[in-house]
N, C-alpha and C positions, 0 to 999 in steps of 0.2 A: 163021619161027621167032621166038619172042619174045625181045626183049632182056632181059638179066638186070635185075631190079629189087631194089634194097636200100633200106631206109628206116631212118632213125634217128628214133624217136618217143618220146613220153611217154605213159604209160598213162592219164593224166588229161586229155590235150589234146584238145579237141573237133575241131580241124583234123586231128589225127592220126587220130582215130576216123573222121572223114569220108573221109579218104584211103583208109584200109583198107577201109571199106565200099564206096567207089567201085571200087576194084580188085577186090574180091570180086564185085561185081555185073557187072563186065566180064570175069570169069573169068581174071584176070591172076594168074599165080603170082608171089609175092614173098617176100622175107625181110625181117624187121624186128627191130629191137632196141629194146625199151622201156628207154630209158636210165635213167629214174628207178627202175627195179626192180633195177639192178645193184648188186653189192657195191662198196664204196669202191675196192677194188683194181682191179676191172674198169672202174669208172666213169672213172677217170683216163685209162686207155689208150683207151677208146672216145671220150671227149671230144676227145682229141688227134687221133684219126682224123676225127671229125666236122669239126673246125676246118680240116682240109685241104680239105674240100669247101665248108664254110660257116663262114667266120671268125667270124661273129656267134654261131654255135652255137645257132641257133633251130630250132624243130621244127614240122612234120616237115621233115627233110632227106631228099630222095628222089634216088636215083641210078638213072637208067634208061640202061643202056649207058654212054655217056660223057657224058651230059647230067645236069646237076644242077638240081633244082627245089627251091626253098625255099618251104614253105607249100603249101596245097591250092589248086592252080590247074588246074582240070579241063581247060581248053583246052590248056595246056602239057603236061599229062600225056598227054592223048590224042595230041597231036602227036608227043611223044617215043616213044610206044608204036606209033604208026601205026594208031590205031583211030578 
């Protein structure tokens, strides 16, 4: 069974796009939030949530099960997913 995957991304970020493409190619199901497309009310709440996982609030912030990966690091993502 696959661990839950949640990502906080930016719609214009090349590393975020690469991460999504990699997960798609590996047939990994994931949820993501493009933070830059949120309304200002939603943005404040989401950024507070991102800071809990990644105090620098950089993107992508990837949560796989209980593991946090900041940035596109294929090896770390594969390891966290067990693929």
